[in-house]
C-alpha positions as CSV (number, residue, x, y, z in Angstrom):
1,X,67.6,-122.1,127.4
2,X,69.3,-119.0,126.2
3,X,66.7,-118.3,123.7
4,X,64.3,-118.4,126.1
5,X,66.2,-116.0,128.0
6,X,66.4,-113.7,125.3
7,X,62.7,-113.9,124.9
8,X,62.5,-113.1,128.2
9,X,64.2,-110.2,128.3
10,X,62.8,-108.5,125.1
11,X,58.8,-109.0,125.6
12,X,58.6,-106.6,128.1
13,X,60.4,-104.4,126.0
14,X,58.0,-104.6,123.1
15,X,55.6,-104.5,125.8
16,X,55.8,-100.7,126.3
17,X,57.0,-100.0,122.5
18,X,56.4,-102.2,120.0
19,X,52.9,-102.6,118.1
20,X,49.9,-102.4,120.5
21,X,52.4,-101.6,123.2
22,X,51.3,-99.0,125.8
23,X,53.4,-96.4,123.7
24,X,51.2,-97.5,120.8
25,X,48.1,-97.0,122.3
26,X,48.5,-93.7,124.9
27,X,50.9,-91.3,122.8
28,X,48.6,-89.3,121.5
29,X,46.3,-89.8,124.4
30,X,49.1,-88.4,126.8
31,X,50.1,-85.8,123.8
32,X,47.1,-84.3,124.4
33,X,47.0,-83.9,128.2
34,X,50.3,-82.5,127.7
35,X,49.3,-80.1,125.0
36,X,46.7,-78.7,127.8
37,X,49.7,-78.9,130.5
38,X,51.8,-76.8,128.5
39,X,48.8,-74.1,127.9
40,X,48.0,-73.9,131.4
41,X,51.9,-73.7,132.4
42,X,52.6,-71.0,129.2
43,X,49.3,-68.6,129.4
44,X,49.3,-69.0,133.2
45,X,52.5,-66.5,132.9
46,X,50.8,-63.9,131.5
47,X,46.6,-64.8,131.7
48,X,46.2,-62.3,135.0
49,X,48.1,-59.3,133.4
50,X,46.8,-59.5,129.6
51,X,43.5,-61.0,130.1
52,X,42.3,-61.0,133.4
53,X,42.6,-57.8,135.6
54,X,44.4,-55.9,132.7
55,X,45.8,-52.2,133.2
56,X,44.4,-51.4,130.0
57,X,41.4,-53.4,128.8
58,X,41.9,-55.9,125.8
59,X,39.8,-55.9,122.9
60,X,36.5,-58.0,123.3
61,X,38.0,-60.7,120.4
62,X,40.9,-61.8,122.9
63,X,38.4,-63.3,124.6
64,X,36.6,-65.1,121.5
65,X,40.5,-66.4,120.8
66,X,41.3,-68.0,123.7
67,X,37.9,-69.4,124.1
68,X,38.1,-71.2,120.9
69,X,41.7,-72.3,121.3
70,X,41.3,-73.7,124.9
71,X,38.6,-75.5,123.3
72,X,40.1,-76.9,120.2
73,X,42.7,-78.0,123.2
74,X,39.8,-80.1,125.0
75,X,38.4,-80.9,121.8
76,X,41.9,-82.7,120.8
77,X,41.9,-85.0,124.2
78,X,38.7,-86.0,124.0
79,X,39.2,-87.3,120.4
80,X,42.4,-89.0,121.7
81,X,40.1,-90.3,124.3
82,X,37.7,-91.8,122.4
83,X,39.8,-93.8,120.3
84,X,41.9,-94.4,123.0
85,X,38.5,-96.1,123.9
86,X,37.7,-97.8,120.6
87,X,34.7,-95.0,120.6
88,X,35.5,-95.1,116.5
89,X,32.0,-93.9,114.9
90,X,31.8,-91.1,118.2
91,X,35.1,-90.1,116.9
92,X,34.3,-89.3,113.9
93,X,31.2,-88.2,113.9
94,X,32.5,-85.1,116.4
95,X,35.1,-84.9,113.7
96,X,33.1,-82.2,111.9
97,X,32.5,-80.2,115.2
98,X,36.5,-80.2,114.9
99,X,36.3,-79.1,111.0
100,X,33.7,-75.9,111.6
101,X,35.8,-75.3,114.8
102,X,39.2,-75.2,113.1
103,X,37.7,-73.5,109.8
104,X,36.7,-70.7,112.5
105,X,39.8,-70.1,114.2
106,X,41.8,-69.8,111.1
107,X,40.1,-66.5,110.1
108,X,39.9,-65.9,114.0
109,X,43.5,-66.6,114.5
110,X,44.5,-63.8,111.7
111,X,42.1,-61.1,113.1
112,X,42.9,-61.7,116.4
113,X,46.5,-60.9,115.4
114,X,45.9,-57.9,113.5
115,X,43.6,-56.2,116.2
116,X,46.6,-57.5,119.1
117,X,48.9,-55.9,117.1
118,X,47.3,-52.4,116.8
119,X,46.3,-52.2,120.2
120,X,49.7,-52.7,121.3
121,X,51.5,-50.1,119.1
122,X,48.4,-48.3,119.1
123,X,47.0,-48.2,122.8
124,X,50.4,-49.9,124.4
125,X,52.9,-47.7,122.7
126,X,54.7,-50.9,121.6
127,X,55.6,-50.2,117.7
128,X,57.9,-53.3,117.9
129,X,55.5,-55.5,118.2
130,X,54.4,-54.7,114.3
131,X,56.7,-56.8,113.0
132,X,56.0,-60.2,115.1
133,X,53.2,-60.8,112.6
134,X,55.4,-63.0,110.8
135,X,55.3,-65.0,114.1
136,X,51.8,-65.4,114.2
137,X,50.7,-65.3,110.6
138,X,53.4,-68.5,110.3
139,X,51.7,-69.9,113.2
140,X,48.3,-70.2,111.5
141,X,49.7,-71.0,107.9
142,X,51.1,-74.0,109.3
143,X,48.4,-75.1,111.6
144,X,46.2,-74.0,108.2
145,X,48.4,-76.7,106.8
146,X,48.3,-79.7,108.5
147,X,44.7,-79.2,109.7
148,X,43.3,-79.7,106.2
149,X,45.7,-82.6,105.4
150,X,44.4,-83.9,108.3
151,X,40.5,-83.5,106.9
152,X,41.8,-84.7,103.3
153,X,43.3,-87.8,105.2
154,X,40.6,-88.6,107.3
155,X,39.9,-91.7,105.9
156,X,43.2,-92.6,106.7
157,X,44.3,-92.8,110.5
158,X,48.1,-92.8,109.9
159,X,48.3,-89.9,108.2
160,X,44.9,-88.3,110.0
161,X,46.5,-88.5,113.4
162,X,49.7,-87.4,112.6
163,X,48.8,-84.0,110.9
164,X,45.9,-83.0,114.0
165,X,49.2,-83.5,116.4
166,X,51.7,-81.4,113.9
167,X,48.3,-78.9,114.1
168,X,48.0,-78.8,117.3
169,X,51.7,-78.5,118.2
170,X,52.3,-75.5,115.8
171,X,49.6,-73.6,117.6
172,X,52.1,-74.1,121.1
173,X,54.4,-71.4,119.9
174,X,52.0,-69.2,121.6
175,X,52.3,-71.0,124.7
176,X,56.0,-71.2,124.9
177,X,56.6,-67.6,123.3
178,X,55.0,-66.6,127.3
179,X,57.6,-68.8,128.9
180,X,60.1,-65.9,130.3
181,X,63.8,-68.3,130.1
182,X,62.5,-69.3,126.6
183,X,62.5,-65.7,124.8
184,X,63.0,-66.1,121.2
185,X,63.5,-69.9,121.2
186,X,60.2,-70.6,121.7
187,X,60.1,-72.2,118.7
188,X,62.2,-75.2,120.0
189,X,59.2,-76.2,122.1
190,X,57.0,-76.7,119.4
191,X,60.0,-78.9,117.5
192,X,60.5,-80.7,120.4
193,X,56.8,-81.4,120.9
194,X,56.8,-82.7,117.3
195,X,60.2,-84.9,117.9
196,X,58.1,-86.7,120.6
197,X,56.2,-88.2,117.6
198,X,59.1,-89.2,115.3
199,X,60.2,-90.6,118.5
200,X,57.4,-92.4,119.1
201,X,57.3,-93.7,115.5
202,X,61.2,-95.2,115.9
203,X,60.1,-96.7,119.0
204,X,56.6,-98.0,117.6
205,X,57.4,-98.7,114.0
206,X,61.4,-98.9,113.6
207,X,60.8,-96.2,111.3
208,X,59.9,-92.4,111.1
209,X,56.9,-91.8,108.8
210,X,57.1,-89.9,105.5
211,X,54.5,-87.2,107.0
212,X,57.5,-86.1,109.8
213,X,60.0,-86.5,107.4
214,X,58.5,-83.4,105.1
215,X,57.0,-82.1,108.3
216,X,59.4,-81.4,110.4
217,X,62.0,-79.8,107.4
218,X,59.2,-77.6,106.3
219,X,58.0,-76.2,109.6
220,X,61.5,-75.4,110.9
221,X,62.2,-73.3,107.3
222,X,59.0,-71.9,107.9
223,X,59.7,-70.8,111.4
224,X,63.5,-69.6,110.5
225,X,61.6,-67.6,108.2
226,X,59.5,-66.1,110.9
227,X,62.2,-65.4,113.1
228,X,64.5,-63.8,110.7
229,X,61.6,-61.1,110.5
230,X,61.1,-60.9,114.0
231,X,64.6,-60.5,115.0
232,X,66.6,-58.7,111.6
233,X,63.3,-57.0,110.1
234,X,64.4,-56.3,106.7
235,X,63.3,-52.5,105.5
236,X,60.1,-54.1,103.0
237,X,58.7,-56.1,106.1
238,X,59.1,-53.0,108.6
239,X,56.9,-51.0,106.3
240,X,54.3,-53.7,105.6
241,X,54.2,-54.3,109.4
242,X,53.8,-50.6,110.8
243,X,51.7,-50.4,107.7
244,X,49.3,-52.9,108.9
245,X,49.7,-51.4,112.9
246,X,48.4,-48.1,111.7
C-alpha cells in the first residue's frame, strides 16, 4: 500500500516536470511568448517618444532595425509552435529564412549602433552615449556566436534549440534597458531569462546541459566587460568610442 501511494504521489510531479511532461513539452513555446511580452513591455516605455512621435525624427535605419527585430521575435514564436505541433519538416524549411534573417540582423545591428550613437551625440547632444556602444557590440557578439552555433548544430536538436534560445535571450538587453527601475542592471533580466533554461533542464533532465554550463559564464563575463566600459570607461575606450561617434 505504501509503495502504491508513493507512486501516485510521484506521478503528477513526473507529468509536470519529467520527460514528456508539461514543462518539457511547452517550455520553448512559453519562452517565445515571454520574449514577445518582454519586448512589448520594455519598448513600450520609450517607443512613442523615440520612434512614433519623437521631437526630432530618428534615422530611418531605426525603423528597419525595429521591424527586423520584431520579425525575429515572431519567427521564434512560429518556430517554437511548429515544433510543439510536430510540424518539424516545415520548421526546418522555414529555418533557412531564419538563417537569412539572422545573418541580416548582424550587420544591421552594428550599423544601427553606430548611426544611432552619432545621432545621440551630434543631434541630441548626449556625448555620454558614445561609450554605450560597448553594450551594443557585446549584445551583437553574443547573438552572432549563438546564432552561428545554432546553424552549426541544426541537426542536433538539444544543442540547436538551446543555442537559438540563448541567442534570442541576449537580444532582450535592449528591452530590459528601457525599463526605468532596472537602470544599469538590465543584464540581470537577460541572465534571468537564460536561467529559466537552466531551471528547465534541472526539472526535466535532473542536470544542466553542457551548453548552459559553458555559455552562461561566458555571457556574464562579456556582459561584465561591457558594463565596465560603460560605467568606468578607460581613456582608450573613451577615445575610440567618441571617434566613432564623431
